N, C-alpha and C positions, 0 to 999 in steps of 0.2 A: 636642484635637478638638474638645471641646463647641463652642469659638468657631467652627471652620472650620464646623460643622453648622448653627450659629445661621446663618452668613453663606449655604450654601449654601438655606437654608429662606426667606431673605430674597430672594434672586434667582429663585428659583423663584416666589415670589409677586410680585416685581416683573413675572417674565416672563407670568404669568397677566392683570396689571392691564394690560401694554403689549398682549399681545394685545386682550382686551376692547377696548382703544380703537382700534388698526388696524383691527377686525373693523369698525366704525362708517363708516372713512374708503369713499368711493366706489370702487369697483372693486376691494377688497381680496380677495384670493384667499381662496375658502371651502372646501367640500369637496372633496376628492381620490380619488373613489371607484376610479378605475385604479390608483392607488398602493397602496391597501389589496389590489385584486385582484392586483396584482404581487406583493406580500408574500405573499399566500397561495400563489401558483405556486409561489414559491421554497421556503417551508414545506413544499409538497405533494410537490416533487419529492427532498426528504431523508426523507421519509417509509419506511417498512418497505417499501411497495410502488412505492416511488420510482423515481428513476434511478440506476442502478449508479453511472455515473461521479458526481453530484454526491454521493451518500451517501458514495463513499468520500472527497472530498475533504477537507483541512485546512487551518489557516490559512497554513500553509508551503508546501503543493503550487500555490496558487493565486497567491502573491506575486507572479511575475512577469507573471501576465495583468493583475492590477491596472496596473502599470506599462506593459504593451503597449498594454492599452483606454485608457489616460489619454494617450499619447501617439500614437494613433488618432484620438481626440478633438482633440487639438490642431492634428493634420494635417488633420481636416474644417475646423477654423476659417480654417485656412492657404486651403485649397480656396475658401472662400467659398460652401459649399454648405448651404443649410439642411436639404435632406433627409438629406444623410450627418451633418451634424453633430446630428441628432436622432437616429440610428441611433446613432452612438459614445458618446453621453451615455447612452443607454439600455444601452450594453454597460458601462460606469462604473459605472452606477446597478446594476447587476446583481451586479458585484464586491462593491459596499458591502453590498447586500444578503445575497449569499452568505456572507460574512465574519460580517457578524451573526447570520445563522440557524445558524451553525458555531457562534458563540459561546454562542448562547441553548440549541443543543441539548448544549451542555457544561455549563449550568445557570448561565451568564452573562449577559451582557446580551443587549438585543434591538434592533432598529431603533427603539422606540419612545426607548429609553435613550438611543442614539444621537444621535435629534433634538432630544430634550430638553436634553442635554449641550451640542449644538452653537449651539442657541437662546438660551440662558443665558450661552453664551461670548460670543456676537455681542453680545448686550443687555450684557455686563460691557465688552467694548472699544470699543461705541460711547457712552461719555457724555457724547458732544458731539451725541447724536442721543435717547438715552433720558434720560440722567443729569440732574445740575443744570447738568453745562457745557454742554447742547443749543444748539446754533447759534454755538458756539466755533470749530468749523472750517470756514474759509469756501473749503478749496481740498482737492483730493486729497491733496496733500503733507501740509497740515497734519493731515487725518484720519489719515493714515496713523501721523504723529508720535504721536499719541495714543494709537491702535492698539498701535505696540510701547513705548508707556511703561506701558499697564495691562498688555501680555504680559510686561513686565521685572517689575513689581512683582509680578505673580501666581507668576511663577518664583522671586521673593525669599522671598514668605512661605509658600511652601507647607512645610507642618510634617510632613508623612510622608516626605519624603526619608531614604531608609537612609543616603545619604552627601550629600557636597556637589557639587553639579553644577559642573563643569569650564565654561570660558566656551564650548569647542567642541561639547560634549556633545550638545547639541540639535542639532547640524546633522547630518541622516540622513546614513549611510554609503551609503544605496542610491542617492542622488542622482545624477544625471549628472556625470561627474568636472568638467567645466568649469563648470557650475551648483554643486557643492560648493567646488571652489576658489574661487569667487568669494565663495561665503557666508562661508566660512572667514576669507580676507583681509579682508573689511568687518568681520567680529567683532574681530580683532587689532588692524585698522586703528583702531577706536572705541578701545582702550585705548592709542594711540600706539607700534604696534608697526607700521611703515610707512616706506617713503622718503620723503625729503623734497621730491621732485620726480619730473615725469614723466622728466627727464634722468637722474637716478640709476636709474630701473628700466630705463632702456635700457641704460644702463652695466653693469646687472646681467646683462640678458640676452646682453649679449657676452661677460659673463665665463663665462655660463653656455655658451654656444654654445663658445668654446674647450675648456671640458672636456668637453661633448659628442664634440667631433671627437676630442680625444686618447685617446678609449677604444676599445676593438676593435671593429669593426663587427660585429653581432649579437650583442656579449656583453651579458649584462644589466646589467653598469656602463654602458654606452651607454644602454641603455633608461632607466635610473634618470635618468642625467643628461638626457635627452630630455623627461621626465616635468619634472624641475626649469625645463627651459627653456619648456616649456607655461606652468608655475605663473606664472611671469615674466610672459609674455604677457597673461595671466589679468588681473596685476595694472593693465598699461595699460590693459586695457578697462575695469576699475573705476574706476580714476582718470579717464578720459573720459566715465562714465556710459553706457558701453554693457554691454549683457547679454550676456556672451561665448558662453552656450548658444546664444542667439538671431542672434547673427551668426553663429556656425559654420553653423546650420543654415539660414540664410538663403544662405550661401556654397554649402551642400549643393543647395538648391533651384536657384541660379543654374545649378552645374554639370549638374544634371539637364535643366534646361529647354536648355542651349546645346547638350548632347550629342545631344539628342533632335533638337534644328535641324540639328546636324552629319548624323544619320544620314537624315533628313527629304530634306536637299542630295543626298548622296549617291545616294539611291533615285531622285532626280530625274534625275541624271546618269548612272543605270544601272551602278553598281558600288556594292562595300560597302567600309564604312571599314578593314576588316582587310586588305583586297588594296592599299589604297593607302595606306601610311600616311604617303607623303610629303606628302598631301594633307590632313594632319590640321590643320597649324598654319594655312592658309588655310582652311579652314571653320570652323574656330574663329574666326578673326578676323571671316569674313562672319558668324556667326551673333551674335557681338557685336557688330557694327557695327548688325544690324538691331535691338539692345535699344536 
């Protein structure tokens, strides 16, 4: 633990040096009074005379809020609205501050600890910017390679783990299923547990479909086989460099967009989709062709 403490001190000292240098640059951000004001507001809401709802919250009680707010922020990015994105990022920040205040109230870390730890981690994982390797990363891919290598070294060198971490242990269980499947398969592929070709994956998909169809409709076994089939399809996305989660999200947006256009076309013709189901395919093709 002594060596680790020394290392932590070195990083903290380096962080101070880097910050002093960064502040000398033209346009470098300086004070953030609104952030401090927001931190105080969150603190005030959890005081004895604060908001009953905020005072009652725990880490567990608001975990779903963090996930929902993050997704809404992503949706704002897709919408391309700066005003909407500003609002949603504020909602994400509220969750970070509230979790930090809950922990602080329990005698743990506070928001300054969160910021300090993040800053030091960013410095450690950017040796191509702040360290002796400065300038070595010439593009985004090489920079990501450096990040991953430093991250892997940190994981290997941690001395206070109570057990040996498995290859897949650091993939969060709370990730969306498609994203989680892609991360899991990427991890095991790095150590050689993978199909030899895309054709092999397609063959596996054929096998999984047969196993799915062999089970009784509505049964748990059929649902399990469907999951296996989905997992195999995610492997195709990974091998082609496709983000499976984003690909499905894009398909969902396309479905929403086309269905909305179908409803609009139906209103223009003076009828509802529900009353003229025989026209659904024609309207779908029209909405599709207009894109």
